[in-house]
Each structure stands twice: as C-alpha cells, then as structure tokens.
N, CA, C and O atoms as a MOPAC input file, in Angstrom:
PM7 MOZYME 1SCF
protein

 N   -114.18500 1   182.17900 1   -17.35200 1
 C   -114.84700 1   183.43500 1   -17.93700 1
 C   -114.43200 1   183.59900 1   -19.41300 1
 O   -115.22400 1   183.94300 1   -20.29000 1
 N   -113.07500 1   183.31300 1   -19.62700 1
 C   -112.54800 1   183.52700 1   -21.08600 1
 C   -113.25300 1   182.47000 1   -21.98200 1
 O   -113.61700 1   182.78000 1   -23.11700 1
 N   -113.43500 1   181.29200 1   -21.50900 1
 C   -114.13200 1   180.23800 1   -22.36300 1
 C   -115.46000 1   180.67200 1   -22.75900 1
 O   -115.82500 1   180.52200 1   -23.92500 1
 N   -116.29500 1   181.25900 1   -21.78400 1
 C   -117.60300 1   181.75000 1   -22.07000 1
 C   -117.56500 1   182.90600 1   -23.07700 1
 O   -118.42000 1   183.04100 1   -23.95300 1
 N   -116.50200 1   183.74900 1   -22.89700 1
 C   -116.51800 1   184.85100 1   -23.71300 1
 C   -116.11200 1   184.42700 1   -25.26900 1
 O   -116.61000 1   184.98300 1   -26.24800 1
 N   -115.22400 1   183.45900 1   -25.33900 1
 C   -114.91900 1   182.85100 1   -26.71100 1
 C   -116.06400 1   182.24900 1   -27.31000 1
 O   -116.37000 1   182.52600 1   -28.47000 1
 N   -116.83900 1   181.30600 1   -26.49600 1
 C   -117.97200 1   180.77200 1   -27.10200 1
 C   -119.02300 1   181.69700 1   -27.58400 1
 O   -119.58500 1   181.55700 1   -28.67000 1
 N   -119.27800 1   182.68600 1   -26.70800 1
 C   -120.26900 1   183.75100 1   -27.07600 1
 C   -119.85900 1   184.46500 1   -28.34300 1
 O   -120.70000 1   184.67400 1   -29.21700 1
 N   -118.40500 1   184.90800 1   -28.50100 1
 C   -118.00000 1   185.64500 1   -29.68700 1
 C   -118.10800 1   184.78000 1   -30.89400 1
 O   -118.40700 1   185.27700 1   -31.98000 1
 N   -117.85100 1   183.36500 1   -30.73600 1
 C   -117.95700 1   182.48700 1   -31.84900 1
 C   -119.42900 1   182.39500 1   -32.32900 1
 O   -119.74800 1   182.36600 1   -33.51800 1
 N   -120.20900 1   182.35600 1   -31.38600 1
 C   -121.81200 1   182.18900 1   -31.66800 1
 C   -122.17600 1   183.49100 1   -32.35700 1
 O   -122.89700 1   183.43100 1   -33.35300 1
 N   -121.74400 1   184.65400 1   -31.91700 1
 C   -122.20500 1   185.90100 1   -32.50800 1
 C   -121.61700 1   185.98500 1   -33.83800 1
 O   -122.28900 1   186.39200 1   -34.78600 1
 N   -120.37500 1   185.61700 1   -33.96700 1
 C   -119.67700 1   185.66000 1   -35.31900 1
 C   -120.44100 1   184.89500 1   -36.35700 1
 O   -120.67800 1   185.39800 1   -37.45500 1
 N   -120.88100 1   183.53300 1   -35.98600 1
 C   -121.47100 1   182.75500 1   -36.90700 1
 C   -122.86600 1   183.23300 1   -37.34900 1
 O   -123.28100 1   183.11100 1   -38.50100 1
 N   -123.59900 1   183.82400 1   -36.26900 1
 C   -124.95100 1   184.15800 1   -36.79700 1
 C   -125.11900 1   185.62800 1   -37.15600 1
 O   -126.18200 1   186.09600 1   -37.56600 1
 N   -124.00300 1   186.32400 1   -36.97500 1
 C   -124.08400 1   187.89900 1   -37.37700 1
 C   -124.12900 1   187.92800 1   -38.86000 1
 O   -123.58900 1   187.07400 1   -39.56300 1
 N   -124.84600 1   189.02600 1   -39.34000 1
 C   -124.87100 1   189.30600 1   -40.67200 1
 C   -123.79000 1   190.44400 1   -41.17100 1
 O   -123.58400 1   190.71900 1   -42.35300 1
 N   -123.19500 1   191.00100 1   -40.13000 1
 C   -122.11300 1   192.05700 1   -40.45500 1
 C   -120.87200 1   191.34500 1   -40.12100 1
 O   -120.88800 1   190.47900 1   -39.24700 1
 N   -119.76000 1   191.66100 1   -40.77900 1
 C   -118.50900 1   191.08400 1   -40.46200 1
 C   -117.91800 1   191.69000 1   -38.97800 1
 O   -118.11400 1   192.84900 1   -38.61200 1
 N   -117.27500 1   190.83300 1   -38.32200 1
 C   -116.77400 1   191.21300 1   -37.03100 1
 C   -115.56100 1   192.16000 1   -37.19000 1
 O   -114.79400 1   192.02400 1   -38.14300 1
 N   -115.39200 1   193.11100 1   -36.26300 1
 C   -114.19900 1   193.95900 1   -36.37600 1
 C   -112.93600 1   193.26000 1   -36.17600 1
 O   -112.85000 1   192.30700 1   -35.40200 1
 N   -111.91300 1   193.72800 1   -36.88100 1
 C   -110.52000 1   193.01900 1   -36.79600 1
 C   -110.12800 1   193.01500 1   -35.42700 1
 O   -109.60900 1   191.98600 1   -34.99400 1
 N   -110.29800 1   194.04400 1   -34.63000 1
 C   -109.72700 1   194.09400 1   -33.29600 1
 C   -110.23100 1   192.91100 1   -32.41300 1
 O   -109.47900 1   192.33700 1   -31.62600 1
 N   -111.53100 1   192.57800 1   -32.58300 1
 C   -112.08600 1   191.51000 1   -31.70900 1
 C   -111.43400 1   190.20700 1   -32.08700 1
 O   -111.19100 1   189.41000 1   -31.18100 1
 N   -111.10900 1   189.89200 1   -33.39200 1
 C   -110.39500 1   188.72200 1   -33.76300 1
 C   -108.96000 1   188.64800 1   -33.07700 1
 O   -108.51000 1   187.63700 1   -32.53900 1
 N   -108.39000 1   189.72900 1   -33.16900 1
 C   -106.95500 1   189.68200 1   -32.66000 1
 C   -106.92600 1   189.54200 1   -31.13400 1
 O   -106.07800 1   188.82300 1   -30.60500 1
 N   -107.81500 1   190.19800 1   -30.43000 1
 C   -107.94300 1   189.96300 1   -28.97400 1
 C   -108.29900 1   188.39800 1   -28.77000 1
 O   -107.67900 1   187.80600 1   -27.88700 1
 N   -109.09400 1   187.81400 1   -29.39800 1
 C   -109.47000 1   186.49200 1   -29.11800 1
 C   -108.33600 1   185.62400 1   -29.43300 1
 O   -108.13100 1   184.68500 1   -28.66400 1
 N   -107.53700 1   185.79500 1   -30.48000 1
 C   -106.35100 1   185.02300 1   -30.75200 1
 C   -105.30900 1   185.12000 1   -29.78200 1
 O   -104.58400 1   184.15600 1   -29.54000 1
 N   -105.17200 1   186.35700 1   -29.14100 1
 C   -104.20500 1   186.39900 1   -28.17900 1
 C   -104.64600 1   185.71500 1   -26.88300 1
 O   -103.75000 1   185.21900 1   -26.20000 1
 N   -105.80300 1   185.63100 1   -26.49000 1
 C   -106.29600 1   185.00900 1   -25.42400 1
 C   -106.24400 1   183.49000 1   -25.53600 1
 O   -105.96100 1   182.82700 1   -24.53700 1
 N   -106.50400 1   182.90600 1   -26.71200 1
 C   -106.24600 1   181.65700 1   -26.90300 1
 C   -104.89100 1   181.14300 1   -26.83900 1
 O   -104.64300 1   180.08100 1   -26.26800 1
 N   -103.91700 1   181.92300 1   -27.45700 1
 C   -102.38700 1   181.66900 1   -27.49300 1
 C   -102.00400 1   181.63200 1   -26.00900 1
 O   -101.34200 1   180.70700 1   -25.53900 1
 N   -102.45500 1   182.69500 1   -25.27200 1
 C   -101.93500 1   182.82200 1   -23.94000 1
 C   -102.34800 1   181.55500 1   -22.97800 1
 O   -101.53500 1   181.01700 1   -22.22800 1
 N   -103.66000 1   181.17000 1   -23.09400 1
 C   -104.15600 1   180.09300 1   -22.26000 1
 C   -103.52900 1   178.76700 1   -22.47200 1
 O   -103.25100 1   178.03100 1   -21.52600 1
 N   -103.29700 1   178.44500 1   -23.76200 1
 C   -102.70900 1   177.12900 1   -24.16500 1
 C   -101.35200 1   176.79900 1   -23.42700 1
 O   -101.19900 1   175.75200 1   -22.79800 1
 N   -100.29000 1   177.85800 1   -23.56100 1
 C    -99.10100 1   177.59700 1   -22.94900 1
 C    -99.21700 1   177.44100 1   -21.39000 1
 O    -98.46300 1   176.63800 1   -20.84000 1
 N   -100.08600 1   178.13600 1   -20.67500 1
 C   -100.21900 1   178.12400 1   -19.27200 1
 C   -100.72400 1   176.79600 1   -18.89000 1
 O   -100.19100 1   176.24500 1   -17.92700 1
 N   -101.67000 1   176.21600 1   -19.51000 1
 C   -102.30200 1   174.75700 1   -19.18700 1
 C   -101.21100 1   173.87200 1   -19.54600 1
 O   -100.97800 1   172.97300 1   -18.73800 1
 N   -100.42500 1   173.94200 1   -20.69000 1
 C    -99.47400 1   172.93400 1   -21.00000 1
 C    -98.29300 1   173.01900 1   -19.97900 1
 O    -97.78900 1   171.97300 1   -19.56900 1
 N    -97.86500 1   174.17200 1   -19.58000 1
 C    -96.72000 1   174.25400 1   -18.63700 1
 C    -97.19700 1   173.73900 1   -17.26600 1
 O    -96.46500 1   173.04300 1   -16.56300 1
 N    -98.47600 1   174.10800 1   -16.89500 1
 C    -98.96500 1   173.60200 1   -15.52800 1
 C    -99.03200 1   172.01600 1   -15.57300 1
 O    -98.62200 1   171.32700 1   -14.63900 1
 N    -99.61000 1   171.46800 1   -16.79200 1
 C    -99.66200 1   170.03900 1   -16.68000 1
 C    -98.31900 1   169.35700 1   -16.66300 1
 O    -98.13800 1   168.37800 1   -15.93900 1
 N    -97.29600 1   169.88200 1   -17.50100 1
 C    -96.03000 1   169.42500 1   -17.55100 1
 C    -95.28100 1   169.39200 1   -16.09600 1
 O    -94.61200 1   168.41000 1   -15.77600 1
 N    -95.41500 1   170.39500 1   -15.33100 1
 C    -94.96200 1   170.54900 1   -14.07400 1
 C    -95.54500 1   169.49100 1   -13.10700 1
 O    -94.86100 1   168.85400 1   -12.30600 1
 N    -96.85500 1   169.37500 1   -13.26400 1
 C    -97.59700 1   168.38200 1   -12.42800 1
 C    -97.19900 1   166.86500 1   -12.73300 1
 O    -97.03400 1   166.06200 1   -11.81400 1
 N    -97.06300 1   166.54000 1   -14.00400 1
 C    -96.68700 1   165.25600 1   -14.44800 1
 C    -95.26900 1   164.95000 1   -14.00700 1
 O    -95.01100 1   163.81600 1   -13.60200 1
 N    -94.31600 1   165.90500 1   -14.06000 1
 C    -93.04000 1   165.67000 1   -13.56100 1
 C    -93.00400 1   165.44600 1   -12.08000 1
 O    -92.12700 1   164.75200 1   -11.56500 1
 N    -93.95000 1   166.03000 1   -11.39600 1
 C    -94.09500 1   165.70900 1    -9.84700 1
 C    -94.84600 1   164.58800 1    -9.50900 1
 O    -95.10200 1   164.37400 1    -8.32400 1
 N    -95.24700 1   163.81600 1   -10.42100 1
 C    -96.02500 1   162.58700 1   -10.19200 1
 C    -97.57500 1   162.73800 1   -10.25000 1
 O    -98.25900 1   161.71900 1   -10.15900 1
 N    -98.10100 1   163.83200 1   -10.38300 1
 C    -99.45600 1   164.15900 1   -10.37600 1
 C   -100.13500 1   163.85200 1   -11.80300 1
 O   -100.03300 1   164.68700 1   -12.70100 1
 N   -100.81700 1   162.66800 1   -11.99800 1
 C   -101.30100 1   162.30600 1   -13.24800 1
 C   -102.72400 1   162.79300 1   -13.60700 1
 O   -103.20900 1   163.83700 1   -13.17000 1
 N   -103.34100 1   161.94100 1   -14.43700 1
 C   -104.65900 1   162.34300 1   -15.14600 1
 C   -105.74500 1   162.39600 1   -13.91300 1
 O   -106.57900 1   163.30100 1   -13.88000 1
 N   -105.70100 1   161.53300 1   -13.05600 1
 C   -106.71500 1   161.70000 1   -11.80400 1
 C   -106.75700 1   163.12200 1   -11.29600 1
 O   -107.79300 1   163.75700 1   -11.10200 1
 N   -105.52700 1   163.55700 1   -11.10000 1
 C   -105.48200 1   164.95900 1   -10.41700 1
 C   -105.81500 1   165.99100 1   -11.56400 1
 O   -106.61700 1   166.88400 1   -11.29200 1
 N   -105.28900 1   165.93900 1   -12.76100 1
 C   -105.45600 1   167.00400 1   -13.67900 1
 C   -106.85300 1   166.87200 1   -14.25300 1
 O   -107.42400 1   167.94000 1   -14.47400 1
 N   -107.46200 1   165.82800 1   -14.51500 1
 C   -108.79200 1   165.63000 1   -15.03100 1
 C   -109.88800 1   165.50000 1   -14.10900 1
 O   -110.94400 1   166.11500 1   -14.25500 1
 N   -109.61800 1   164.59400 1   -13.02500 1
 C   -110.53700 1   164.17400 1   -11.94400 1
 C   -110.93400 1   165.45200 1   -11.17000 1
 O   -112.10800 1   165.69200 1   -10.88700 1
 N   -109.94900 1   166.22700 1   -10.85500 1
 C   -110.09300 1   167.35800 1    -9.94600 1
 C   -110.21700 1   168.64200 1   -10.78700 1
 O   -110.31100 1   169.73600 1   -10.23100 1
 N   -110.21800 1   168.51700 1   -12.06900 1
 C   -110.25000 1   169.68400 1   -12.90200 1
 C   -109.17700 1   170.71700 1   -12.58000 1
 O   -109.37000 1   171.92700 1   -12.69500 1
 N   -108.02800 1   170.16400 1   -12.16500 1
 C   -106.93500 1   171.11900 1   -11.65800 1
 C   -106.44300 1   171.98000 1   -12.85100 1
 O   -106.09500 1   173.13400 1   -12.59900 1
 N   -106.38100 1   171.52900 1   -14.12200 1
 C   -105.76800 1   172.40900 1   -15.03000 1
 C   -106.79600 1   173.57300 1   -15.36500 1
 O   -106.37300 1   174.71500 1   -15.54700 1
 N   -108.01100 1   173.30700 1   -15.43600 1
 C   -109.11100 1   174.24900 1   -15.73800 1
 C   -109.11000 1   175.26900 1   -14.58900 1
 O   -109.19900 1   176.47800 1   -14.80400 1
 N   -109.01200 1   174.76200 1   -13.42100 1
 C   -109.06300 1   175.66200 1   -12.29200 1
 C   -107.84200 1   176.56700 1   -12.14700 1
 O   -107.93600 1   177.73200 1   -11.75900 1
 N   -106.67500 1   175.96700 1   -12.48200 1
 C   -105.45400 1   176.69300 1   -12.56500 1
 C   -105.59000 1   177.84800 1   -13.62900 1
 O   -105.39600 1   179.01400 1   -13.28400 1
 N   -105.87600 1   177.56800 1   -14.73700 1
 C   -105.89000 1   178.41200 1   -15.82700 1
 C   -106.92500 1   179.62900 1   -15.57200 1
 O   -106.68600 1   180.78500 1   -15.92200 1
 N   -108.02400 1   179.24600 1   -14.96200 1
 C   -108.96700 1   180.23900 1   -14.59500 1
 C   -108.43000 1   181.20700 1   -13.49700 1
 O   -108.74100 1   182.39800 1   -13.51100 1
 N   -107.63500 1   180.67900 1   -12.56700 1
 C   -107.26200 1   181.33700 1   -11.42900 1
 C   -105.95900 1   182.24000 1   -11.84000 1
 O   -105.82900 1   183.40000 1   -11.44800 1
 N   -105.11100 1   181.64100 1   -12.58900 1
 C   -103.78300 1   182.27500 1   -12.89700 1
 C   -103.79700 1   183.51500 1   -13.62600 1
 O   -104.52400 1   183.62700 1   -14.61300 1
 N   -103.00500 1   184.53000 1   -13.20500 1
 C   -103.09200 1   185.66400 1   -13.96300 1
 C   -101.64000 1   186.22300 1   -14.20300 1
 O   -101.48100 1   187.43500 1   -14.34900 1
 N   -100.62300 1   185.38100 1   -14.24400 1
 C    -99.28600 1   185.74800 1   -14.45100 1
 C    -98.76300 1   185.39900 1   -15.82300 1
 O    -99.49900 1   184.91700 1   -16.68300 1
 N    -97.41000 1   185.66300 1   -16.02700 1
 C    -96.84800 1   185.25600 1   -17.27000 1
 C    -96.85300 1   183.73900 1   -17.64600 1
 O    -96.88200 1   182.86000 1   -16.78500 1
 N    -96.82800 1   183.52800 1   -18.78100 1
 C    -96.83200 1   182.01900 1   -19.26500 1
 C    -95.35800 1   181.54500 1   -19.37600 1
 O    -94.86000 1   181.24500 1   -20.46100 1
 N    -94.73400 1   181.49800 1   -18.28300 1
 C    -93.40000 1   180.62700 1   -18.20500 1
 C    -93.33300 1   179.83000 1   -17.02000 1
 O    -93.97500 1   180.10300 1   -16.00600 1
 N    -92.49200 1   178.75600 1   -17.14200 1
 C    -92.39100 1   177.77300 1   -16.07300 1
 C    -92.08900 1   178.34300 1   -14.74300 1
 O    -92.75700 1   177.99200 1   -13.77100 1
 N    -91.08100 1   179.24200 1   -14.63000 1
 C    -90.67800 1   179.82700 1   -13.34600 1
 C    -91.83600 1   180.57800 1   -12.68400 1
 O    -92.06900 1   180.35000 1   -11.49700 1
 N    -92.55000 1   181.42400 1   -13.34300 1
 C    -93.64400 1   182.12300 1   -12.80100 1
 C    -94.77000 1   181.08700 1   -12.25500 1
 O    -95.30500 1   181.19800 1   -11.15200 1
 N    -95.02300 1   180.15100 1   -13.11600 1
 C    -96.15400 1   179.07300 1   -12.82400 1
 C    -95.80700 1   178.46400 1   -11.51700 1
 O    -96.60700 1   178.45200 1   -10.58200 1
 N    -94.52500 1   177.91800 1   -11.44400 1
 C    -93.97300 1   177.10100 1   -10.36500 1
 C    -94.03700 1   177.93000 1    -9.07400 1
 O    -94.35500 1   177.38400 1    -8.01800 1
 N    -93.74300 1   179.23200 1    -9.13500 1
 C    -93.77800 1   180.17800 1    -7.99000 1
 C    -95.21500 1   180.41400 1    -7.51100 1
 O    -95.44200 1   180.79300 1    -6.36100 1
 N    -96.16200 1   180.18900 1    -8.38900 1
 C    -97.60800 1   180.48300 1    -7.96100 1
 C    -98.22000 1   179.20100 1    -7.39500 1
 O    -99.31900 1   179.29500 1    -6.84700 1
 N    -97.63300 1   178.04700 1    -7.47100 1
 C    -98.39800 1   176.90000 1    -7.16500 1
 C    -98.56500 1   176.74000 1    -5.64700 1
 O    -99.52700 1   176.07000 1    -5.27100 1
 N    -97.73700 1   177.27800 1    -4.72300 1
 C    -98.00500 1   177.29800 1    -3.27300 1
 C    -99.33700 1   178.09600 1    -3.00000 1
 O   -100.19800 1   177.68100 1    -2.22500 1
 N    -99.42400 1   179.18200 1    -3.64700 1
 C   -100.68700 1   179.98500 1    -3.34100 1
 C   -101.97500 1   179.16600 1    -4.05700 1
 O   -103.05500 1   179.03000 1    -3.48200 1
 N   -101.73500 1   178.72800 1    -5.18500 1
 C   -102.83500 1   178.07200 1    -5.90400 1
 C   -103.37900 1   176.97500 1    -5.08300 1
 O   -104.59700 1   176.92600 1    -4.91000 1
 N   -102.55900 1   176.04100 1    -4.53000 1
 C   -103.02900 1   174.83600 1    -3.98900 1
 C   -103.93400 1   175.12500 1    -2.73500 1
 O   -104.66100 1   174.23300 1    -2.29800 1
 N   -103.89200 1   176.33500 1    -2.17200 1
 C   -104.74900 1   176.61200 1    -1.03300 1
 C   -106.05100 1   177.00900 1    -1.43500 1
 O   -106.89000 1   177.25200 1    -0.56800 1
 N   -106.34200 1   177.11200 1    -2.71700 1
 C   -107.61200 1   177.50500 1    -3.19200 1
 C   -108.70500 1   176.39100 1    -3.19400 1
 O   -109.90700 1   176.59800 1    -3.36500 1
 N   -108.12500 1   175.20100 1    -2.98500 1
 C   -109.06000 1   173.97600 1    -3.15100 1
 C   -108.37700 1   172.89300 1    -2.20900 1
 O   -107.17800 1   172.62800 1    -2.29600 1
 N   -109.27800 1   172.26100 1    -1.26100 1
 C   -108.76000 1   171.32700 1    -0.32100 1
 C   -108.13700 1   170.06100 1    -0.84500 1
 O   -107.09200 1   169.57000 1    -0.41700 1
 N   -108.93700 1   169.55100 1    -1.88300 1
 C   -108.48100 1   168.30900 1    -2.62000 1
 C   -107.17500 1   168.48600 1    -3.39900 1
 O   -106.22200 1   167.71300 1    -3.30000 1
 N   -107.21600 1   169.61500 1    -4.21300 1
 C   -105.98700 1   169.98000 1    -4.83400 1
 C   -104.72300 1   170.13100 1    -3.83100 1
 O   -103.63300 1   169.62100 1    -4.09100 1
 N   -104.96100 1   170.82900 1    -2.73800 1
 C   -103.95600 1   170.98700 1    -1.77500 1
 C   -103.48300 1   169.63600 1    -1.18400 1
 O   -102.28500 1   169.47100 1    -0.95500 1
 N   -104.30300 1   168.76000 1    -0.95500 1
 C   -103.96300 1   167.42800 1    -0.36200 1
 C   -103.14300 1   166.69500 1    -1.36100 1
 O   -102.12800 1   166.11100 1    -0.98300 1
 N   -103.51900 1   166.68100 1    -2.65200 1
 C   -102.69500 1   165.97700 1    -3.71800 1
 C   -101.42800 1   166.52600 1    -3.97100 1
 O   -100.44800 1   165.79600 1    -4.11600 1
 N   -101.35000 1   167.97500 1    -4.04900 1
 C   -100.20400 1   168.51500 1    -4.41000 1
 C    -99.15400 1   168.47900 1    -3.20400 1
 O    -97.95200 1   168.44300 1    -3.46900 1
 N    -99.57400 1   168.48900 1    -1.96600 1
 C    -98.76000 1   168.39800 1    -0.94300 1
 C    -98.18800 1   166.87300 1    -0.63500 1
 O    -97.01500 1   166.71300 1    -0.29900 1
 N    -98.99200 1   165.91000 1    -0.75900 1
 C    -98.65700 1   164.51100 1    -0.52700 1
 C    -97.84400 1   163.99300 1    -1.64400 1
 O    -96.75300 1   163.45000 1    -1.47000 1
 N    -98.39600 1   164.17200 1    -2.79500 1
 C    -97.59600 1   163.56000 1    -4.07400 1
 C    -96.76400 1   164.45100 1    -4.59500 1
 O    -95.59900 1   164.07600 1    -4.71900 1
 N    -97.08000 1   165.71200 1    -4.99200 1
 C    -96.29100 1   166.57900 1    -5.67600 1
 C    -95.17400 1   167.32100 1    -4.87200 1
 O    -94.17100 1   167.81200 1    -5.39000 1
 N    -95.46900 1   167.34000 1    -3.56800 1
 C    -94.33400 1   168.00000 1    -2.77400 1
 C    -94.30500 1   169.52400 1    -2.85100 1
 O    -93.30800 1   170.11100 1    -2.43200 1
 N    -95.28800 1   170.17000 1    -3.33800 1
 C    -95.32600 1   171.66900 1    -3.61700 1
 C    -95.48500 1   172.29100 1    -2.38700 1
 O    -95.54700 1   173.51800 1    -2.31900 1

C-alpha cells in the first residue's frame, strides 16, 4: 500500500500546479527510509540462511515481508518475526523451513 501511495503522491506532485506541502514530503521521505532497511535486513538474513534469489525474487518474499512487517527496522526484531511471517504463505513456509531452518 505504501508503494501505491508513493506513486500516487509522485504523480500528483508532478501534475499539480500548486506546490506540495512540506509535511507531505517529510512523511514520504520517512516511509522510504524505513522500508529500505527492512528489505535489506530481511534479504541479508535470508541470504545468510541459504535462501537466494529464487526465494527472494521468485516468490516475491521481500515484497511480501515488507508489506506484512510492522516492527522496528533492526535485525533482532526482524529475525523474531520470521516464524510468524513464514506461515502467511505456504511456498515461503516450505522454503524457510527446509533451507533456512527458521
């Protein structure tokens, strides 16, 4: 949903004849900064566990995790949430259990 919001905001800002309020820009920047570390940390954890690009890109695991995850952007919190995340999708669960050992 955040991606859709960012795209819509970008489109509105490009086509708008009035300048966008400063608050909107700040909120958008915070969302972008927050999402990137979550995705990077998740991918790093998965790669260390032996889950490669087939898992991350083929199953869209990173996108699904970023959309699902609502916690802090630190490795400990993300690792703690993986057991709950893997049950959200059967294919992700199978790969994370057999290869990743989560």
